[in-house]
N, C-alpha and C positions, 0 to 999 in steps of 0.2 A: 441800732442794730440788734441790741439785746431783746428789745420788745418784739421785733419781728421773729427772731430766733425762738423766743419763748412761745409765741403764738403758733408757730409751725410745729414745735415740739408738742404742745398741748393738743393740737389737732391730730397729729400722728399717734399720740398716746391714746386718746379717746377712740380713734378709729381702730387701733390695735386691740384695745380691750373689747369693743363691741364686736369686731370681726372674729375674735377668739370664740365667741359663742356659736359661730357657724360649724364648729366641730360637732355640736349636738345633733343638728339635722343630718350631718354627714354620717355620724355613727348610726342614727336611726335608719337612714337609707341603706347602709351596708348591712345592718342586722336584718332588715326586712327582705332585702335581696337574697341573702344567704338562707334565711328561713324559707322563703318561697322556692328557691332553687333546690335545696337539699331535703326539706321536709315534704313539700308538695310536688316536687319535680315539675315546677311551673315557674321558670325564671321570668322576670319582667322584661319588657322591651325597653324600659326607661332606666333601669337601675344603674347600669354602668355610666351612662351619660350624666345622670343626676349626681352621682358621687364625684365625677370629674368636675362638674360645675361647682359643687360645694367646695371641693378642695381647691379649685382654681381661685374662687372668690376669697377663701380663707388665706391662701398664699399671697395673692396680689394685694389685698388690703392690709396685710401684715408687714409688707416690705418696708414701708416708711418707719414703722415703729421698731423693726429689727435694726434698721440702719441707725436710728436715734440711740438705741441702747447698746450698740456694738455687739449684737448677738448673732449676726450673720457670719458666714464663713469668711475668714480673711487670713492671709499669710503675711505675717509681720516680722519675718526673719531679719530684714535690714532695719526696719523702723524701730524694733525693740532695742537695738544696739546703739541707737543714736541718742544724742543729747536732746532734751525736750524742745529746745528752740529749733534745732535742725529738723526734728520730727515734725514740728508744726509747719515749717517751710515746705518740707516734702509733701505733707498732706495738702497744703494749699496748691502746690504745683500739680499734683496728680488729680486733685479735684477740678482745677481749672482746665487741665489738658485732656483728661479722660472722662471723669464723671459728668460734669456739667454738659459737655457737648453730646455725649452718648445718651444720657438719660433725658436731656432736653429733647433730642430727636425722638427718642422712644415715647416720651409724653405727647409730643406734637403728633406723631404718626399714629399713635394709638387712639387719639381723639378723632383723627380723620377716619381711621379704620372703624371706630364705633359709629361715627356720623354716617358713613356709607352704609353700614349695616342697618341703621335706623331708617335711612332713606329707602332701602329696599325691603324693609320689614323682614329681614333675613331669618330663615329657619334652617335648622340642621337637616342634612340630607339622610336622616335615619328613618326607620319606620315610625318612631315616636314623633319626630319632626318638631322639637321644641323651638320656640323663638330664642335666638342667640344674641340679639342686639342688646338685651340687658346685661348679659355676661361680658360682652365686649366693652360696654360702658364701665362696668366694674374694673375691667382690665385697665382702661384709660385712667380712671380715678386712682388706681393703685400706682401706676407709673407717675402720675402727677404728684402723689403724696411722697413717693420715693425720691423724685427730683427735689421736692421741697425740703425733705430731710437732708439731702446733700447740701442745699443752699444754707440751711440752718447750721450745719457743721462747718461750712466755709466761713460763715459770719462769726462763729465762735472761734475758729482758728485765727481769723484776722484780729479779732478782739484780744485773743491770747497774745499774739505777736505785739500788738500795740501796748499791752500792759507789761510785757517783758522789757520794753525799752524805756 
């Protein structure tokens, strides 16, 4: 179980590191759009959508790494007051009852969503009309990585319970 958990964590860490560089083209697109809009009074037709795509990819591909490192938003009022053993049991229960089914469905349906988009060669309905099937694919990959990060945490919690006994 530890080998699987380490492999998932390594994948999410690498994806998180590489996707963090998406902030650079995002900054570039924002600067270009602001410059064109306010200096030349000639806003682009693609600027807003492009920044949305870059930010969306940056966000989705970072979900798994954020979950791995516990840097996402969480409210642990009850959990922080519990003994470590009970905290682990609570995490296992909530992971099995909430996280795995919800994120499993999100991963499955986002793959179907992306596949439908690819089958239709879907484009945005804007004047720029970019292809959006690659972005929907990134969304599916992000949900899959997030789901896998949850599986990794679940495996670690089971391992922690086993070592406590």
